[in-house]
C-alpha positions, 0 to 999 in steps of 0.5 A: 468577499465582494459578493452581495450580502443579500445573495449569500443567505444560508441555504435551507435543507438540501434538495432530496433525490439522487439526481440525474443518472448521468451526473457527471460526478461518479467515483473515478474508474479504479485502475486494474492492479494485476499479478504477473504470471511467470513467462518463459524465455522469449527471443530477443529476451534480456535474459539471453544476452549471455551464454554459459560454459562449464569446464571441469578442473581438479586444480581449482582451490577447494572451497567445500570439504566432502567427507566420505564414510562407510556405514554398516548396520548391526543387529543387537548381537553385533552381527552385520545386517545387510551390506555396507553403504558408503556416504558422502557429506558436504561442508561449506565455510558458511554453512546455513542459509536463509530462505526469505519470502519477500511478499506483498499484498495486491489486487487482481480482478477485485480480489486481494491476493498474496504475492511472493518475490521469485528470482531468475537465477543463473548460477545454481546447480541445475545449470551443470547437471549435464556438464557433470554426467547427470541427466537433466531434470524432468518436469511433470509434463515430461519436459526439461527446464531451460538449462540456463536459467532457474526460478526461486525465492530469494536466499543467502548465506547467513552471515555470522561473526564469532558465532553470532548470527544476524538474520536482519542484516542478512535479510537487509543485504538480500533486500537491497540486492534485489531492489526491494524496500522492507516495510516490516520489522522484526523478521517473522519466521515462518516455520522451523528450518529445514535441511534440504538433504539430510544424507548428503549436506549438513546445511540448514535453511532458515525461512523468514517472511518479510512484507515489501513495498510494491514499487519494485515489480519487474526490476532488474538488479545486479546479483552477487560480486562474482557473478554479475549477471542480471536477474529478474524479480517478479511477484507471483500469487503464492497459489500460482507458485504452489500449483506450478511446481514441477512445471514452471518452478522446480525449486522445492524450498520455493514451494515449501516457503510459498506454502508456509508463507500462505499458511501463516497468512491464512490463505488456503492452497489446494494440495497438488495430489488429485483426490478424485481419481481412485482415492476412497475412504477406508477404516483405520486398522486397530492393529496399526494404532501402536504405529501412529506417531502423534505430534506429542509423541514425536515431541516426546521422542525427539526429546530423548535424544540418543536414548530413542535410538534404542527403539530402532531395529539396528545399531549403526557403526560408521568409520571415515574413509578416503574415498567413496563409491557413490560420490565425489567432489566436482571442481568447476569453472562457469563462465558467463559471456555477455552480448558484448563478448565480456566475459566473468568467471566464478568457481563452482563446486558441487557434490556429484554421484549416483546418490545426488537424485532421489525419488520421494514417494508420498505414501498416503491414505484416507481414514476417518476423514484424516489424511495419513502419511508414512514416515521413517524415524532414523538416525542422520549422519550428516547432523552428527558431523554438523555437531562436530563442525569446527566452524560457528553454526547456528544450532546443533539439531539432534541426529534423530530425525523424521523423514519420508519415504525415498530411494535413489533414482539411479539415473531414471530420467523418463516419466515412466521410469520414474513412476516404476522406481516409485512403485518399486521402492513402495513394494521394497518396503512391503507396501501394497498399492490401492491407486496409480502413482501420480508424478507431482513434479521434479525439483531441486532441493539445494539450488546453488549448492547441489545438482541433485533433484527429487521426483515427488510421486503420490501413491495411495496405499491400501492400509489394511493390506499393508499392515506388515509393512510397518511391523518389518525389521528395517536397517536403521529406521522405523516406520510410522503413520503421521496425520498430514496436519500433524506433520505440517504443525511439527514442521512449523515448530521445527521438530520435522526439518527434512525438507522433501517430507515438508514439501511432500506434506504440503503436496498432499495437504495443501496449506490449510490454515489452522483452526483458531488462527487469527484473522489472515492478512488478506481478511485483514486488509480486505476489511480495511479495503472495504472500509475504504471504498465504503468511506470514499463512496458515501463520504466522497463523491456521493455528496458533492456540495454545492455541485450536486445542488447546483446540478439538481437546480439547473443542470444545463448552466452547470454542464455549460460551466464544466465544459471549460477545462479551467473552471472544471479543474478549478471546481475539481481542485476545490472538492479534492484538496480544499474540501469544498462543502456547504454548511449553514451559517447564521446571517449572511457570513461568508468565510472565503479561507475556511472553504465554504460556499453557501448557495443563496436561499431564494436566488436563481440557482444559475446565479450561484454557478458564477458566484461558485467560480469566484469563491473557488478561486479564493479557496483554491488559493487559500490566504486568509491573512497577509500578516506574519507569525513568527517562529515563536508563535507571535503574530507580527501584525502589518498595518490596517491599511496594508491588510485592506489593500492586500485583501482588496487586491486578491478580490480583484483578481478573483473578479478577473477570474469569475467576471471576465475570464470565465465568461470570455472562455465559455461565451460572453452571451451565453453566460450574460443570459443568466448572471450578472457576472456574465453581464459585467463581461458583456459590458467589457465585451461590447466595447470590443476589448480582449481579455487582457485589456478588459482585465486592466480596465477592471483593476482600475475600476475596482482599485482606483474607482476610475470608470473608462471614457469609452464606457461613459460615452457609450450610448448604453451607459446608464441602461446596460453599463452603470448598473454593473460598473457602479452598482457592482464593481465600485460598490462591491470594491468599497464594501470590500474595504469596509469588511476587511477593515472590520475583520482585521479589527476583530482579528487584533482582538482575538489574537489566539483564534487568528493564530489557531486559524493560520495553523488549521486553515488552508492558509498562508502567513506570507503576504508575498506568497498570498498575492503570488498564488492568485497571480499564478492561479491559471498556471496552477489550475492547468496543472490540476488532475481532471476529476474528483477523487473522493478519498481526497475530498473525504480527508479535506472535508474532515479537515474543514468540518471536524478539525478546523471548525472544532479547533477555532471554536476551542481556541475561542473558548481559550481566550475566554478561560484564560482571563479567569483566575479560578482553578476550574477554568485553568484546568479547562484551559490546559485541557483545551491547549492539548486538544488544540495541539492534537487538532494542529497535528492532525491538520498537518497530517491530513493536508500532507495525506491529501497531497500524497493521494493519486488515486481512489484505488485501494492501493497500499499507500491509500490503505495505509493512509486510510488506517491512519485517517481512521485512528486520527478520526477516532482518536484526537478528532473525536476527543476534541468534539466530545471536549468541545460538547462538554464545555458547551454543556458545563454552565458552571464555566459560561453563562447561558447567554455567553454559549447562546452567543457563541453558538449563534456566531462560533467565530469571534470575527467573520461576522456579517458585513453588517451594512448599517444605515451609516455604512450605506450612506458612506458607500452611496456617497463615495459611489457618486463621488468616484463616478463624478470624478471619472466624468470630470477626468475625461472632461464630460459633465456629470449628468444632472439626473444622477445628481437628483437621485435620492439613492441609486436605482439599483 
């Protein structure tokens, strides 16, 4: 406000060109966001702060129920076929579980990746294998996993009450337990439920995907009520989880969940089966077409229920027995010892026996560009027992189920023994092998409930030579061929529930997104991310006005100012959070509160750096008016004198910063060489005054118009001091008061625009806070981040140019419209009111968003804000701009002269200072009056030559 009107003409067209390559306004570097891969235990790891011991006991209370059965297959004449088999089926009070893929989208090496939470577990079945006489697990590379620690996806018992199952509550409890924050509702099912092991347990696992925030990585949380050891939660790329199966992630359910999550989001995961060695294309034998089971045929078969069992070669007779030859219930106590010798015990029950371990043989072939698998259709007796359960369960699937080819492992433990067992199982079924078997890994299928493991071995078969295998009469099952893609799709639909078969299908085919699937989550996020980066680059730091303009005109001066941390941080703060922009104004307008700085049209650009530091100080502090708006929206006007005095005080504080503090820090002589603001500092500095003394004297000059005696007595007063002390400080102080009074009068005349400006601008309506901001500005500047944030600037510029300016124009029209009684004007007024209210909300949101931006990286929070920003920009902002354009073109509402006037001066106040001849005479008279009074105050005679001046020589 105290700048010379002649020095603030609107700028002409922006100087073209990219400027010097070393321009220090580049986009700040994006911090790398990495995905932490699984790390094995290390010496001193926090997870080693406890040990486990397992003791068997037959006196523990029974938690689970195990039923034993004798199974005999009969031909259609009732004659027994083969030897009887014995089965053991396990039940628990809470029979079903939820497997949850807590996921997030992150960035690594510039690529968006899908990550899923993995949990370090310590209480699950594999821990007790050695204690109950079972051989340890064998990983793909021949090693055995750690006996105490186990990684897997988060899972929990499915809570229910009176048969009503609450998935949401269960998942919420899981999220709270693991310290994760859900961001999506409702739950997203990723494929149908699965049965980990159809012949041993009636447990069903229901898979869901839930997106979570990024702020819980690597946290340690408490798990369980009885077992309170701590566990680690880590996010891993779903592709790493899948490719690491059998090595670092021996949980079959986690592997399946990762593939299902990837499949649902359109992320491709390569299969574990190596197709480069020994795999060749072969024709599909015509004789096997009747054994081809399509997805449609499978759906039809399952819909028949019991009728479909007639298609099997034998019938089954099953009876309950007291004991089983192949399985028994183990009752165990597991103790956890802290490093502090504290001990915690919990009871553990597990079904043990020869049949808990099995080898899953993935028999496959390549025909006509399709991949086929061998499957079996048969009756699962555990599901019959599930149907007879006397407790609430979620659903009762038909006992007829599809499973893969598998057989008991019978204690095989070395990699060679496992491969030999897989070959034997395939040959027992009559299949002719085409290539060597591949061990894909060994994993648990029901961690926490059963210590059994599955070996997954893939073997390519010679389809032509294996035709007889499909025609053989078998006990209780029918052999068929299914396309790998059909198996995956049927599993998604919940028609194939055999966990090992679903896992084997993903191992063979990978998670290939279906044709026609909607754009994946990564593609959608990538599109938003690219739009974010594009906006930040083009609308953010790529057009830093007026910084770029000043830099291009005089880079040496600009760099000199930017070397001072306070000036630099103030400059960046205005660009980031205020939206410093340069736009053309008619006449000599300078709107401090709207955050506009217009470089002078014909002045030396070096002068503008000093003026910029003054104007930015105003913009950083905001302000606008020392008036108060009540809760009901009415304005409580302070007196005109109060407004003028308060506004003048802020001008003095801004002058102290630009005219004294900045030159004192940068170097008085350096700044004085190229700007009149530096020459003001030189005047004070030449008297030997420090910054504190100089600031006090400057306040007296600008506020009380009192010139210190040391200045008046200085021999260089007339030549060096007077042009800046009287010609700048006193002159501007007087002009400030005149302009403040004119603006106050205009604001009173236009209260609607005044009230709108308070809501839209970087403003305060608290007079005390108004002054407090200026008085504590140096402290707040020191706390500002050092650098330009393109995202913040983009938001801020939008709020100024597209929200504030448009809103004030609409408010001005409303003042004209509400004075009219015609229906057309009233309708336009009501529409204006709606658009203005929408702009108020947009301004509030953008101002809040600016304060939340911490980096220009495409983080989750930034992308979410950018999406909302785009909605606002394309919604209420675009609509308000179009409405304003329509108003300006509606000549039925306003006369052409009115529209031209409003276009020339878009705001009813903030006009030019307009120093008329009367104003000029008044200011010069008062300048001479106060100068003479200063001489009189210190007992000096006012120079006669000053009295004889017809006008000031500056």
